[in-house]
C-alpha atoms as a printed R data frame, in Angstrom:
    type eleno elety resid chain resno      x      y       z
1   ATOM     1    CA   MET     A     1 33.526 48.265  13.351
2   ATOM     2    CA   ASN     A     2 31.510 48.066  10.137
3   ATOM     3    CA   THR     A     3 29.085 50.609  11.608
4   ATOM     4    CA   ASN     A     4 31.982 52.982  12.292
5   ATOM     5    CA   ASP     A     5 33.353 52.445   8.776
6   ATOM     6    CA   SER     A     6 29.907 53.209   7.344
7   ATOM     7    CA   GLU     A     7 29.859 56.430   9.354
8   ATOM     8    CA   ARG     A     8 33.239 57.329   7.831
9   ATOM     9    CA   LEU     A     9 31.899 56.654   4.345
10  ATOM    10    CA   SER     A    10 28.911 58.883   5.079
11  ATOM    11    CA   GLY     A    11 31.176 61.636   6.395
12  ATOM    12    CA   LEU     A    12 33.411 61.370   3.335
13  ATOM    13    CA   LEU     A    13 30.497 61.546   0.894
14  ATOM    14    CA   LYS     A    14 28.985 64.469   2.764
15  ATOM    15    CA   SER     A    15 32.315 66.325   2.554
16  ATOM    16    CA   ILE     A    16 32.375 66.136  -1.262
17  ATOM    17    CA   GLY     A    17 28.830 67.424  -1.642
18  ATOM    18    CA   LEU     A    18 26.594 64.366  -1.676
19  ATOM    19    CA   ASP     A    19 23.430 64.189   0.416
20  ATOM    20    CA   GLU     A    20 22.256 61.093   2.237
21  ATOM    21    CA   SER     A    21 19.130 59.415   0.859
22  ATOM    22    CA   LEU     A    22 16.841 57.896   3.462
23  ATOM    23    CA   VAL     A    23 15.173 55.756   0.777
24  ATOM    24    CA   GLU     A    24 17.450 53.334  -1.069
25  ATOM    25    CA   GLN     A    25 15.301 53.370  -4.211
26  ATOM    26    CA   GLU     A    26 15.934 57.115  -4.579
27  ATOM    27    CA   ALA     A    27 19.717 56.936  -4.115
28  ATOM    28    CA   ASN     A    28 22.088 57.477  -7.052
29  ATOM    29    CA   LEU     A    29 24.958 55.853  -5.150
30  ATOM    30    CA   VAL     A    30 24.424 52.635  -3.180
31  ATOM    31    CA   ILE     A    31 27.374 51.279  -1.194
32  ATOM    32    CA   PHE     A    32 27.421 47.818   0.345
33  ATOM    33    CA   ASN     A    33 29.760 47.758   3.341
34  ATOM    34    CA   THR     A    34 30.187 44.011   3.595
35  ATOM    35    CA   CYS     A    35 31.047 41.510   6.311
36  ATOM    36    CA   SER     A    36 32.780 38.213   5.518
37  ATOM    37    CA   VAL     A    37 32.620 36.583   8.930
38  ATOM    38    CA   ARG     A    38 29.827 34.241   7.818
39  ATOM    39    CA   ALA     A    39 28.941 32.896   4.361
40  ATOM    40    CA   HIS     A    40 25.306 34.000   4.752
41  ATOM    41    CA   ALA     A    41 26.321 37.654   5.038
42  ATOM    42    CA   GLU     A    42 28.070 37.466   1.667
43  ATOM    43    CA   GLU     A    43 25.303 35.532  -0.073
44  ATOM    44    CA   ARG     A    44 22.811 38.288   0.742
45  ATOM    45    CA   ILE     A    45 24.879 40.754  -1.312
46  ATOM    46    CA   TYR     A    46 24.333 38.847  -4.556
47  ATOM    47    CA   GLY     A    47 20.559 38.989  -4.164
48  ATOM    48    CA   ARG     A    48 20.637 42.712  -3.446
49  ATOM    49    CA   MET     A    49 22.784 43.266  -6.528
50  ATOM    50    CA   GLU     A    50 20.128 41.726  -8.742
51  ATOM    51    CA   GLU     A    51 17.567 44.168  -7.373
52  ATOM    52    CA   LEU     A    52 19.794 47.122  -8.210
53  ATOM    53    CA   MET     A    53 20.503 45.818 -11.686
54  ATOM    54    CA   GLU     A    54 16.787 46.031 -12.374
55  ATOM    55    CA   ARG     A    55 17.003 49.778 -11.691
56  ATOM    56    CA   LYS     A    56 19.875 50.093 -14.145
57  ATOM    57    CA   LYS     A    57 17.964 48.179 -16.803
58  ATOM    58    CA   LYS     A    58 15.157 50.719 -16.421
59  ATOM    59    CA   GLY     A    59 17.626 53.478 -17.267
60  ATOM    60    CA   GLU     A    60 18.019 54.882 -13.740
61  ATOM    61    CA   ASP     A    61 21.297 56.648 -12.990
62  ATOM    62    CA   VAL     A    62 22.680 54.588 -10.112
63  ATOM    63    CA   LEU     A    63 26.242 53.651  -9.170
64  ATOM    64    CA   ILE     A    64 26.831 50.476  -7.147
65  ATOM    65    CA   ALA     A    65 29.847 50.128  -4.861
66  ATOM    66    CA   VAL     A    66 31.068 47.217  -2.738
67  ATOM    67    CA   THR     A    67 33.540 47.704   0.100
68  ATOM    68    CA   GLY     A    68 34.346 46.095   3.429
69  ATOM    69    CA   CYS     A    69 35.662 42.604   4.011
70  ATOM    70    CA   MET     A    70 34.420 41.014   0.778
71  ATOM    71    CA   ALA     A    71 36.508 43.419  -1.271
72  ATOM    72    CA   GLY     A    72 39.391 43.363   1.185
73  ATOM    73    CA   ARG     A    73 39.859 39.612   1.160
74  ATOM    74    CA   ASP     A    74 39.375 39.107  -2.591
75  ATOM    75    CA   LYS     A    75 43.022 38.490  -3.464
76  ATOM    76    CA   SER     A    76 42.202 36.158  -6.384
77  ATOM    77    CA   GLY     A    77 39.583 38.417  -7.989
78  ATOM    78    CA   GLU     A    78 36.940 35.688  -7.768
79  ATOM    79    CA   LEU     A    79 34.484 37.786  -5.771
80  ATOM    80    CA   ARG     A    80 35.015 40.776  -8.079
81  ATOM    81    CA   ARG     A    81 34.116 38.608 -11.066
82  ATOM    82    CA   ARG     A    82 30.976 37.402  -9.325
83  ATOM    83    CA   LEU     A    83 30.077 41.009  -8.568
84  ATOM    84    CA   SER     A    84 30.961 42.375 -12.000
85  ATOM    85    CA   MET     A    85 27.757 44.459 -11.972
86  ATOM    86    CA   ALA     A    86 29.285 46.685  -9.272
87  ATOM    87    CA   ASP     A    87 30.766 49.917 -10.611
88  ATOM    88    CA   LEU     A    88 33.264 50.182  -7.728
89  ATOM    89    CA   PHE     A    89 34.880 47.444  -5.641
90  ATOM    90    CA   PHE     A    90 37.409 48.487  -2.980
91  ATOM    91    CA   ALA     A    91 38.892 47.561   0.402
92  ATOM    92    CA   THR     A    92 37.981 49.702   3.417
93  ATOM    93    CA   PRO     A    93 41.273 51.682   3.681
94  ATOM    94    CA   ASP     A    94 40.907 52.634   0.007
95  ATOM    95    CA   MET     A    95 37.773 54.672   0.671
96  ATOM    96    CA   VAL     A    96 40.012 57.764   0.553
97  ATOM    97    CA   SER     A    97 40.065 57.296  -3.254
98  ATOM    98    CA   LEU     A    98 36.281 57.206  -3.533
99  ATOM    99    CA   PRO     A    99 35.918 60.927  -4.446
100 ATOM   100    CA   ARG     A   100 38.347 60.483  -7.355
101 ATOM   101    CA   TRP     A   101 36.593 57.373  -8.609
102 ATOM   102    CA   ILE     A   102 33.181 59.022  -8.414
103 ATOM   103    CA   ALA     A   103 34.557 62.078 -10.209
104 ATOM   104    CA   GLU     A   104 35.771 59.838 -13.040
105 ATOM   105    CA   LEU     A   105 32.322 58.271 -13.423
106 ATOM   106    CA   ARG     A   106 30.057 61.217 -12.512
107 ATOM   107    CA   PRO     A   107 32.111 64.453 -12.383
108 ATOM   108    CA   GLU     A   108 28.971 66.554 -12.024
109 ATOM   109    CA   TRP     A   109 28.279 64.999  -8.608
110 ATOM   110    CA   ILE     A   110 31.432 66.331  -6.902
111 ATOM   111    CA   ILE     A   111 31.477 69.733  -5.231
112 ATOM   112    CA   SER     A   112 34.663 69.389  -3.172
113 ATOM   113    CA   GLY     A   113 37.546 66.936  -3.305
114 ATOM   114    CA   ASP     A   114 39.502 67.909  -0.188
115 ATOM   115    CA   VAL     A   115 39.636 64.691   1.876
116 ATOM   116    CA   ALA     A   116 42.032 62.979   4.274
117 ATOM   117    CA   GLU     A   117 44.759 60.676   2.965
118 ATOM   118    CA   ASP     A   118 44.239 58.197   5.814
119 ATOM   119    CA   TYR     A   119 40.720 56.805   6.124
120 ATOM   120    CA   LEU     A   120 41.000 56.802   9.935
121 ATOM   121    CA   LYS     A   121 41.284 60.601   9.787
122 ATOM   122    CA   ILE     A   122 37.975 60.930   7.933
123 ATOM   123    CA   ASN     A   123 35.376 62.427  10.277
124 ATOM   124    CA   PRO     A   124 32.540 59.927  10.728
125 ATOM   125    CA   LEU     A   125 28.993 61.195  10.190
126 ATOM   126    CA   ARG     A   126 27.599 59.746  13.407
127 ATOM   127    CA   GLN     A   127 23.940 58.922  13.784
128 ATOM   128    CA   LYS     A   128 23.706 59.847  17.471
129 ATOM   129    CA   ASP     A   129 24.762 62.997  19.321
130 ATOM   130    CA   TYR     A   130 25.430 61.244  22.625
131 ATOM   131    CA   GLN     A   131 27.056 57.938  21.670
132 ATOM   132    CA   ALA     A   132 30.084 57.120  19.505
133 ATOM   133    CA   TYR     A   133 32.286 54.312  18.256
134 ATOM   134    CA   VAL     A   134 35.985 55.187  18.149
135 ATOM   135    CA   THR     A   135 38.343 52.944  16.205
136 ATOM   136    CA   ILE     A   136 41.753 52.682  17.867
137 ATOM   137    CA   GLN     A   137 43.134 49.799  15.810
138 ATOM   138    CA   THR     A   138 42.553 48.058  12.484
139 ATOM   139    CA   GLY     A   139 43.724 44.720  11.156
140 ATOM   140    CA   CYS     A   140 44.953 41.724  13.110
141 ATOM   141    CA   ASN     A   141 48.163 39.711  13.601
142 ATOM   142    CA   HIS     A   142 46.649 36.594  15.147
143 ATOM   143    CA   PHE     A   143 45.693 34.611  12.017
144 ATOM   144    CA   CYS     A   144 43.034 32.404  13.566
145 ATOM   145    CA   THR     A   145 42.484 29.692  10.980
146 ATOM   146    CA   TYR     A   146 38.739 30.391  10.557
147 ATOM   147    CA   CYS     A   147 39.068 34.166  10.184
148 ATOM   148    CA   VAL     A   148 39.347 36.420   7.115
149 ATOM   149    CA   VAL     A   149 40.223 39.628   8.972
150 ATOM   150    CA   PRO     A   150 44.045 39.656   8.472
151 ATOM   151    CA   TYR     A   151 43.446 39.131   4.748
152 ATOM   152    CA   ALA     A   152 40.545 41.580   4.477
153 ATOM   153    CA   ARG     A   153 41.870 44.362   6.720
154 ATOM   154    CA   GLY     A   154 45.585 43.673   6.774
155 ATOM   155    CA   LEU     A   155 47.977 43.423   9.686
156 ATOM   156    CA   GLU     A   156 47.410 45.275  12.941
157 ATOM   157    CA   ARG     A   157 47.745 49.056  12.759
158 ATOM   158    CA   ASN     A   158 47.296 51.221  15.847
159 ATOM   159    CA   ARG     A   159 46.181 54.835  15.886
160 ATOM   160    CA   SER     A   160 48.204 57.342  17.852
161 ATOM   161    CA   VAL     A   161 47.218 58.204  21.415
162 ATOM   162    CA   ALA     A   162 47.143 61.864  20.397
163 ATOM   163    CA   ASP     A   163 44.621 61.257  17.592
164 ATOM   164    CA   ILE     A   164 42.398 59.055  19.751
165 ATOM   165    CA   LEU     A   165 42.292 61.507  22.648
166 ATOM   166    CA   GLU     A   166 41.746 64.446  20.312
167 ATOM   167    CA   GLU     A   167 38.756 62.671  18.769
168 ATOM   168    CA   ILE     A   168 37.236 61.702  22.124
169 ATOM   169    CA   ASN     A   169 37.793 65.166  23.613
170 ATOM   170    CA   GLY     A   170 36.009 66.617  20.593
171 ATOM   171    CA   LEU     A   171 33.134 64.177  20.987
172 ATOM   172    CA   ALA     A   172 32.800 64.946  24.706
173 ATOM   173    CA   ALA     A   173 32.718 68.665  23.939
174 ATOM   174    CA   LYS     A   174 29.749 68.003  21.628
175 ATOM   175    CA   GLY     A   175 27.833 66.090  24.309
176 ATOM   176    CA   VAL     A   176 28.835 62.480  23.649
177 ATOM   177    CA   ILE     A   177 28.865 60.605  26.955
178 ATOM   178    CA   ASP     A   178 29.071 56.959  25.813
179 ATOM   179    CA   ILE     A   179 32.250 55.769  24.054
180 ATOM   180    CA   THR     A   180 32.997 52.332  22.611
181 ATOM   181    CA   LEU     A   181 36.594 51.664  21.568
182 ATOM   182    CA   LEU     A   182 36.982 49.356  18.573
183 ATOM   183    CA   GLY     A   183 39.761 47.026  17.521
184 ATOM   184    CA   GLN     A   184 39.987 43.532  16.127
185 ATOM   185    CA   ALA     A   185 42.037 42.544  19.172
186 ATOM   186    CA   VAL     A   186 41.491 45.806  20.966
187 ATOM   187    CA   ASN     A   187 43.556 45.007  24.062
188 ATOM   188    CA   ASP     A   188 46.605 44.321  21.858
189 ATOM   189    CA   TYR     A   189 46.818 48.094  21.420
190 ATOM   190    CA   LYS     A   190 50.397 49.420  21.251
191 ATOM   191    CA   ALA     A   191 50.742 53.204  21.108
192 ATOM   192    CA   PRO     A   192 52.938 54.475  18.256
193 ATOM   193    CA   ASP     A   193 53.437 57.617  20.364
194 ATOM   194    CA   PRO     A   194 53.753 56.470  24.007
195 ATOM   195    CA   GLY     A   195 55.144 59.896  24.889
196 ATOM   196    CA   SER     A   196 51.581 61.224  24.519
197 ATOM   197    CA   PHE     A   197 50.518 59.482  27.719
198 ATOM   198    CA   SER     A   198 50.391 61.700  30.809
199 ATOM   199    CA   ALA     A   199 53.524 61.641  32.953
200 ATOM   200    CA   HIS     A   200 51.468 60.581  35.974
201 ATOM   201    CA   ASN     A   201 49.592 57.796  34.163
202 ATOM   202    CA   PRO     A   202 49.869 54.797  36.528
203 ATOM   203    CA   TYR     A   203 49.848 52.075  33.852
204 ATOM   204    CA   LYS     A   204 52.692 50.651  31.785
205 ATOM   205    CA   ASN     A   205 50.480 48.519  29.518
206 ATOM   206    CA   HIS     A   206 49.516 50.799  26.618
207 ATOM   207    CA   PHE     A   207 45.874 49.746  26.408
208 ATOM   208    CA   ALA     A   208 45.337 50.102  30.153
209 ATOM   209    CA   ALA     A   209 47.091 53.491  29.982
210 ATOM   210    CA   LEU     A   210 44.737 54.580  27.183
211 ATOM   211    CA   LEU     A   211 41.706 53.559  29.254
212 ATOM   212    CA   TRP     A   212 43.034 55.623  32.156
213 ATOM   213    CA   GLU     A   213 43.531 58.669  29.918
214 ATOM   214    CA   ILE     A   214 39.955 58.458  28.629
215 ATOM   215    CA   ASN     A   215 38.698 58.175  32.203
216 ATOM   216    CA   GLN     A   216 40.175 61.632  32.842
217 ATOM   217    CA   ILE     A   217 38.117 63.290  30.075
218 ATOM   218    CA   ASP     A   218 35.300 65.447  31.407
219 ATOM   219    CA   GLY     A   219 31.960 64.612  29.847
220 ATOM   220    CA   VAL     A   220 32.618 60.932  29.144
221 ATOM   221    CA   LYS     A   221 30.362 58.910  31.452
222 ATOM   222    CA   ARG     A   222 30.589 55.377  30.055
223 ATOM   223    CA   LEU     A   223 33.454 53.528  28.394
224 ATOM   224    CA   HIS     A   224 33.260 50.153  26.666
225 ATOM   225    CA   TRP     A   225 35.662 48.300  24.372
226 ATOM   226    CA   THR     A   226 35.411 45.352  22.024
227 ATOM   227    CA   ALA     A   227 36.640 42.831  21.214
228 ATOM   228    CA   ALA     A   228 39.416 41.656  23.509
229 ATOM   229    CA   HIS     A   229 41.739 38.717  22.903
230 ATOM   230    CA   PRO     A   230 42.245 36.358  25.881
231 ATOM   231    CA   MET     A   231 45.993 36.160  25.280
232 ATOM   232    CA   SER     A   232 46.337 39.905  25.823
233 ATOM   233    CA   MET     A   233 44.300 40.212  29.037
234 ATOM   234    CA   GLU     A   234 47.295 41.269  31.093
235 ATOM   235    CA   ASP     A   235 46.912 42.001  34.792
236 ATOM   236    CA   GLU     A   236 46.971 45.786  34.293
237 ATOM   237    CA   ILE     A   237 44.115 45.564  31.779
238 ATOM   238    CA   ILE     A   238 42.121 43.460  34.223
239 ATOM   239    CA   GLN     A   239 42.824 46.049  36.895
240 ATOM   240    CA   ALA     A   240 41.631 48.776  34.485
241 ATOM   241    CA   LEU     A   241 38.195 47.116  34.466
242 ATOM   242    CA   THR     A   242 37.718 48.809  37.831
243 ATOM   243    CA   LEU     A   243 38.179 52.341  36.460
244 ATOM   244    CA   PRO     A   244 35.097 54.428  37.303
245 ATOM   245    CA   LYS     A   245 33.787 55.016  33.772
246 ATOM   246    CA   GLN     A   246 34.209 51.412  32.631
247 ATOM   247    CA   VAL     A   247 30.892 49.636  32.000
248 ATOM   248    CA   ASN     A   248 30.278 46.555  34.109
249 ATOM   249    CA   TYR     A   249 30.687 44.240  31.125
250 ATOM   250    CA   LEU     A   250 33.511 42.430  29.346
251 ATOM   251    CA   HIS     A   251 33.269 40.716  25.978
252 ATOM   252    CA   LEU     A   252 35.965 38.049  25.740
253 ATOM   253    CA   PRO     A   253 35.645 35.651  22.769
254 ATOM   254    CA   VAL     A   254 36.617 32.067  23.559
255 ATOM   255    CA   GLN     A   255 35.437 30.367  20.301
256 ATOM   256    CA   ALA     A   256 35.733 26.821  21.732
257 ATOM   257    CA   GLY     A   257 36.236 24.978  25.000
258 ATOM   258    CA   SER     A   258 38.309 22.112  23.642
259 ATOM   259    CA   ASN     A   259 42.077 22.422  23.650
260 ATOM   260    CA   GLU     A   260 42.320 20.410  20.438
261 ATOM   261    CA   VAL     A   261 39.839 22.655  18.634
262 ATOM   262    CA   LEU     A   262 41.548 25.765  20.011
263 ATOM   263    CA   ARG     A   263 44.840 24.422  18.646
264 ATOM   264    CA   ARG     A   264 43.347 23.910  15.168
265 ATOM   265    CA   MET     A   265 41.819 27.378  15.359
266 ATOM   266    CA   ASN     A   266 45.293 28.789  16.198
267 ATOM   267    CA   ARG     A   267 43.901 30.640  19.205
268 ATOM   268    CA   LYS     A   268 47.228 30.206  21.085
269 ATOM   269    CA   TYR     A   269 45.695 29.611  24.525
270 ATOM   270    CA   THR     A   270 44.209 26.633  26.346
271 ATOM   271    CA   ARG     A   271 40.837 26.347  28.056
272 ATOM   272    CA   GLU     A   272 42.701 26.371  31.373
273 ATOM   273    CA   GLU     A   273 44.404 29.660  30.528
274 ATOM   274    CA   TYR     A   274 41.103 31.183  29.424
275 ATOM   275    CA   LEU     A   275 39.355 30.110  32.617
276 ATOM   276    CA   ASP     A   276 42.225 31.551  34.647
277 ATOM   277    CA   VAL     A   277 41.639 34.938  32.964
278 ATOM   278    CA   ILE     A   278 37.923 34.719  33.750
279 ATOM   279    CA   LYS     A   279 38.733 33.970  37.388
280 ATOM   280    CA   LYS     A   280 41.031 37.010  37.616
281 ATOM   281    CA   VAL     A   281 38.389 39.234  35.993
282 ATOM   282    CA   LYS     A   282 35.704 38.131  38.455
283 ATOM   283    CA   THR     A   283 38.078 38.660  41.373
284 ATOM   284    CA   ALA     A   284 38.965 42.166  40.213
285 ATOM   285    CA   ARG     A   285 35.357 43.158  39.502
286 ATOM   286    CA   PRO     A   286 32.811 40.916  41.246
287 ATOM   287    CA   GLY     A   287 29.444 40.859  39.503
288 ATOM   288    CA   ILE     A   288 30.785 41.858  36.098
289 ATOM   289    CA   ALA     A   289 28.655 40.659  33.175
290 ATOM   290    CA   LEU     A   290 30.508 38.482  30.682
291 ATOM   291    CA   GLY     A   291 29.929 37.933  26.973
292 ATOM   292    CA   THR     A   292 31.709 35.714  24.497
293 ATOM   293    CA   ASP     A   293 31.820 34.426  20.911
294 ATOM   294    CA   ILE     A   294 31.677 30.699  20.148
295 ATOM   295    CA   ILE     A   295 31.937 28.741  16.911
296 ATOM   296    CA   VAL     A   296 30.306 25.311  16.828
297 ATOM   297    CA   GLY     A   297 31.064 22.644  14.250
298 ATOM   298    CA   PHE     A   298 34.605 23.733  13.452
299 ATOM   299    CA   CYS     A   299 36.587 21.238  11.371
300 ATOM   300    CA   GLY     A   300 37.125 17.995  13.279
301 ATOM   301    CA   GLU     A   301 35.063 19.009  16.310
302 ATOM   302    CA   THR     A   302 33.934 15.789  18.020
303 ATOM   303    CA   GLU     A   303 31.054 15.379  20.443
304 ATOM   304    CA   LYS     A   304 33.614 15.329  23.261
305 ATOM   305    CA   ASP     A   305 35.110 18.582  21.984
306 ATOM   306    CA   PHE     A   306 31.669 20.148  21.960
307 ATOM   307    CA   GLU     A   307 30.929 18.932  25.494
308 ATOM   308    CA   ASP     A   308 34.156 20.652  26.561
309 ATOM   309    CA   THR     A   309 32.727 23.892  25.165
310 ATOM   310    CA   VAL     A   310 29.460 23.346  27.062
311 ATOM   311    CA   SER     A   311 31.340 22.749  30.313
312 ATOM   312    CA   LEU     A   312 33.494 25.850  29.783
313 ATOM   313    CA   TYR     A   313 30.340 27.876  29.173
314 ATOM   314    CA   LYS     A   314 28.875 26.683  32.471
315 ATOM   315    CA   GLU     A   315 32.087 27.280  34.404
316 ATOM   316    CA   SER     A   316 32.510 30.797  32.973
317 ATOM   317    CA   ASP     A   317 28.813 31.507  33.624
318 ATOM   318    CA   PHE     A   318 28.432 33.869  30.660
319 ATOM   319    CA   ASP     A   319 25.630 36.410  30.492
320 ATOM   320    CA   ILE     A   320 25.474 36.245  26.713
321 ATOM   321    CA   SER     A   321 27.082 34.378  23.847
322 ATOM   322    CA   TYR     A   322 27.175 35.128  20.142
323 ATOM   323    CA   THR     A   323 27.255 31.597  18.796
324 ATOM   324    CA   ALA     A   324 27.861 30.818  15.128
325 ATOM   325    CA   GLN     A   325 27.866 27.672  13.064
326 ATOM   326    CA   TYR     A   326 31.209 27.329  11.314
327 ATOM   327    CA   SER     A   327 31.226 28.216   7.635
328 ATOM   328    CA   PRO     A   328 34.423 27.861   5.564
329 ATOM   329    CA   ARG     A   329 35.859 31.108   4.201
330 ATOM   330    CA   THR     A   330 38.002 30.934   1.076
331 ATOM   331    CA   GLY     A   331 41.483 32.295   1.590
332 ATOM   332    CA   THR     A   332 41.716 31.340   5.267
333 ATOM   333    CA   LEU     A   333 44.130 28.785   6.674
334 ATOM   334    CA   GLY     A   334 41.210 26.678   7.874
335 ATOM   335    CA   TYR     A   335 39.852 26.446   4.328
336 ATOM   336    CA   ARG     A   336 43.221 25.213   3.049
337 ATOM   337    CA   LEU     A   337 44.218 22.940   5.931
338 ATOM   338    CA   PHE     A   338 41.051 21.291   7.238
339 ATOM   339    CA   LYS     A   339 37.971 19.530   5.960
340 ATOM   340    CA   ASP     A   340 34.580 20.968   6.914
341 ATOM   341    CA   ASP     A   341 33.436 17.589   8.215
342 ATOM   342    CA   VAL     A   342 30.735 18.358  10.788
343 ATOM   343    CA   PRO     A   343 27.304 17.899   9.147
344 ATOM   344    CA   ASP     A   344 25.048 20.972   8.972
345 ATOM   345    CA   GLU     A   345 22.353 19.281  11.035
346 ATOM   346    CA   GLU     A   346 24.861 18.546  13.781
347 ATOM   347    CA   LYS     A   347 26.076 22.164  13.703
348 ATOM   348    CA   LYS     A   348 22.478 23.309  14.138
349 ATOM   349    CA   ARG     A   349 21.950 20.902  17.050
350 ATOM   350    CA   ARG     A   350 25.080 22.077  18.835
351 ATOM   351    CA   TRP     A   351 24.099 25.700  18.229
352 ATOM   352    CA   GLN     A   352 20.699 25.032  19.793
353 ATOM   353    CA   VAL     A   353 22.248 23.387  22.867
354 ATOM   354    CA   LEU     A   354 24.306 26.513  23.548
355 ATOM   355    CA   GLN     A   355 21.393 28.784  22.698
356 ATOM   356    CA   ASP     A   356 19.183 27.019  25.248
357 ATOM   357    CA   LEU     A   357 21.938 27.158  27.857
358 ATOM   358    CA   MET     A   358 22.480 30.864  27.200
359 ATOM   359    CA   GLU     A   359 18.797 31.691  27.532
360 ATOM   360    CA   GLN     A   360 18.602 29.831  30.861
361 ATOM   361    CA   ASN     A   361 21.685 31.680  32.109
362 ATOM   362    CA   THR     A   362 20.529 35.066  30.866
363 ATOM   363    CA   LEU     A   363 17.090 34.799  32.446
364 ATOM   364    CA   ARG     A   364 18.540 33.619  35.763
365 ATOM   365    CA   LYS     A   365 21.043 36.474  35.842
366 ATOM   366    CA   ASN     A   366 18.432 39.048  34.809
367 ATOM   367    CA   GLN     A   367 16.119 37.944  37.610
368 ATOM   368    CA   ASP     A   368 18.807 38.925  40.107
369 ATOM   369    CA   PHE     A   369 18.207 42.577  39.139
370 ATOM   370    CA   CYS     A   370 14.544 42.592  40.206
371 ATOM   371    CA   GLY     A   371 13.948 45.236  42.884
372 ATOM   372    CA   LYS     A   372 17.322 46.900  42.260
373 ATOM   373    CA   VAL     A   373 17.957 50.402  40.932
374 ATOM   374    CA   LEU     A   374 20.222 50.407  37.876
375 ATOM   375    CA   GLN     A   375 21.950 53.297  36.139
376 ATOM   376    CA   VAL     A   376 20.579 53.145  32.597
377 ATOM   377    CA   PHE     A   377 21.870 54.965  29.539
378 ATOM   378    CA   ILE     A   378 18.740 56.166  27.712
379 ATOM   379    CA   GLU     A   379 19.069 55.784  23.942
380 ATOM   380    CA   LYS     A   380 15.476 56.236  22.745
381 ATOM   381    CA   ILE     A   381 12.084 57.404  24.015
382 ATOM   382    CA   ASP     A   382  8.735 56.420  22.533
383 ATOM   383    CA   LYS     A   383  5.939 58.393  24.223
384 ATOM   384    CA   ASP     A   384  6.719 57.946  27.922
385 ATOM   385    CA   ILE     A   385  8.713 54.705  27.472
386 ATOM   386    CA   ALA     A   386 12.503 54.846  27.630
387 ATOM   387    CA   TYR     A   387 14.788 52.259  26.035
388 ATOM   388    CA   GLY     A   388 18.421 51.904  26.963
389 ATOM   389    CA   THR     A   389 21.143 49.755  28.476
390 ATOM   390    CA   SER     A   390 22.370 49.204  32.004
391 ATOM   391    CA   GLN     A   391 26.012 49.222  33.078
392 ATOM   392    CA   GLU     A   392 25.971 45.483  32.312
393 ATOM   393    CA   LEU     A   393 24.729 46.296  28.779
394 ATOM   394    CA   LYS     A   394 21.390 44.693  29.562
395 ATOM   395    CA   SER     A   395 18.504 45.982  27.470
396 ATOM   396    CA   VAL     A   396 16.130 48.017  29.660
397 ATOM   397    CA   ARG     A   397 12.600 49.330  29.071
398 ATOM   398    CA   ALA     A   398 11.361 51.902  31.593
399 ATOM   399    CA   THR     A   399  8.233 53.984  32.142
400 ATOM   400    CA   GLY     A   400  8.142 57.572  33.386
401 ATOM   401    CA   ALA     A   401 10.348 59.024  30.669
402 ATOM   402    CA   ASN     A   402 10.574 62.536  29.232
403 ATOM   403    CA   ASP     A   403 12.215 63.575  25.960
404 ATOM   404    CA   TRP     A   404 15.035 65.417  27.744
405 ATOM   405    CA   MET     A   405 16.298 62.110  29.119
406 ATOM   406    CA   VAL     A   406 17.612 60.863  25.735
407 ATOM   407    CA   GLY     A   407 21.392 60.614  25.952
408 ATOM   408    CA   LYS     A   408 21.339 60.778  29.752
409 ATOM   409    CA   ILE     A   409 22.026 58.167  32.428
410 ATOM   410    CA   MET     A   410 18.941 57.697  34.577
411 ATOM   411    CA   PRO     A   411 18.146 55.539  37.641
412 ATOM   412    CA   VAL     A   412 15.655 52.772  36.867
413 ATOM   413    CA   LYS     A   413 14.076 50.461  39.424
414 ATOM   414    CA   VAL     A   414 13.699 47.013  37.870
415 ATOM   415    CA   GLU     A   415 10.253 45.477  38.348
416 ATOM   416    CA   LYS     A   416 10.305 42.624  35.838
417 ATOM   417    CA   ALA     A   417 13.022 40.485  34.257
418 ATOM   418    CA   MET     A   418 12.709 38.639  30.958
419 ATOM   419    CA   THR     A   419 15.326 36.797  28.934
420 ATOM   420    CA   TRP     A   420 16.284 39.697  26.712
421 ATOM   421    CA   GLN     A   421 14.961 42.698  28.584
422 ATOM   422    CA   LEU     A   422 14.579 44.250  32.003
423 ATOM   423    CA   GLU     A   423 11.485 46.354  32.674
424 ATOM   424    CA   GLY     A   424 11.046 49.009  35.328
425 ATOM   425    CA   GLN     A   425 10.379 52.623  36.181
426 ATOM   426    CA   ILE     A   426 12.574 55.695  36.145
427 ATOM   427    CA   VAL     A   427 12.996 56.994  39.688
428 ATOM   428    CA   LEU     A   428 13.906 60.631  40.266
C-alpha cells in the first residue's frame, strides 16, 4: 500500500511540473513515505533526516517532507516535534494539498495546480507497464491492539466499484496483465455503489462480486489481493478463490495461535475458527499456497502461548510467514493497556524458531515443483535469465529468455528447488 501511495505522490508531483530525480542527492524535494508497523522503520527516518540537514547547512535548496503512517498517527504532535527539521509533515490523504504547500514555499517550482480533491483519484505514476497495485479500500475498523493503522489512516473507506473497474480497464488497455488489489482488510470491502455490479454477477458478497467483475476484464491475466482478515473470509470469497484469473496463493494473517493472545490482540476470532477457514480454503482450492503474518512476544505471551502458535503453523502448513517481534507503538490500545513484558532475547528466540520452521516448510514445498511446468509471470530479464513469480507467488529464475518475454506469462520447467527460489528453463 505504501508503494501505491508513493506512486500517487509521484503522479501528483509530475502533474504540477516536477521531474523525478533518480539520485537523492540531486533532488530539491525529498519525501519520506513512512511505515509505523515496526519501531525500527520509524527510527531509520531520524538518521536519514540528519543526512539531509547536512545538505541544508551547506546552503543547498532542498525541501524535506514526511508523510505516511508516522504523520497520520501523530495525534499528540510528539513525532512532529522530533522531526522539526522537516518542512512538510502530513497524513497520506492530505497529499492533495501538497501542490499548495509547495507553492507557498517555492512558487517558482509549480507549473500547474490542477489536481484531484480525493487522493485516491490521483493517477499513480507506476514503475511497470505490465503490473499494477490498485487500492480498493483505505483505513480499518478492526482496532487490533498492536496496530496503528486506524489512527494513521482513519476508519475504513471503500472506493466505488465504478472507479475501481474504470481504473483496471484503463490499465488493461495499456497492457497491464497483473493486478494486486490493496486494502487493510481487503475482503471487508463493501461497495458504496452496489448497483454498478453486473446484473448477472453470481455473487452477493461485495468483495467476491468485485473479484468476479475483474475476472471478466479482457487483458487481465493474474489477480491477487492482500491482506485479508480471517473474520471476513465468507464462503463466497473462498469460492471466488477458484476464479480463473486468481493466483494460486492466499495471504491470511493469523498473528498468533493462542486464543488468549488473540483475545488481547482484539483479533475477534479463535485459533479453531482460523483453522476452520484454512480447511475450507484448502477444500475449495487444493494445492493453494498459503502465507501469513505472525507477531511473537506480544504482551503477556507465555511459552505455552508461543507453542500454540508453533502448532497452528504446522497444522496450517504455511508456505511463507512474515514474522515480526512485537514492538510497542504509542497511541495504540496495546501500548495503553498492556506491559511489554517479553524480553527482547526471548522475542528473538521465538522469531528464530518460526523462521527455522518456515524455511523447512518452504524448501519441502518448493521441492514438490521439481520436474513440473509452471506458468511464470516474467518481471525482469538479465541477459538470457528471466526472473518472475509462479501462480503460487514463488520466486522463479529461468534460462532461455528473450527481452520480449518481460510482462508475459511463460511456461517454465522447474529443474532445481531452493528455499527462496525455483530454477528452471523456459519451454516453448
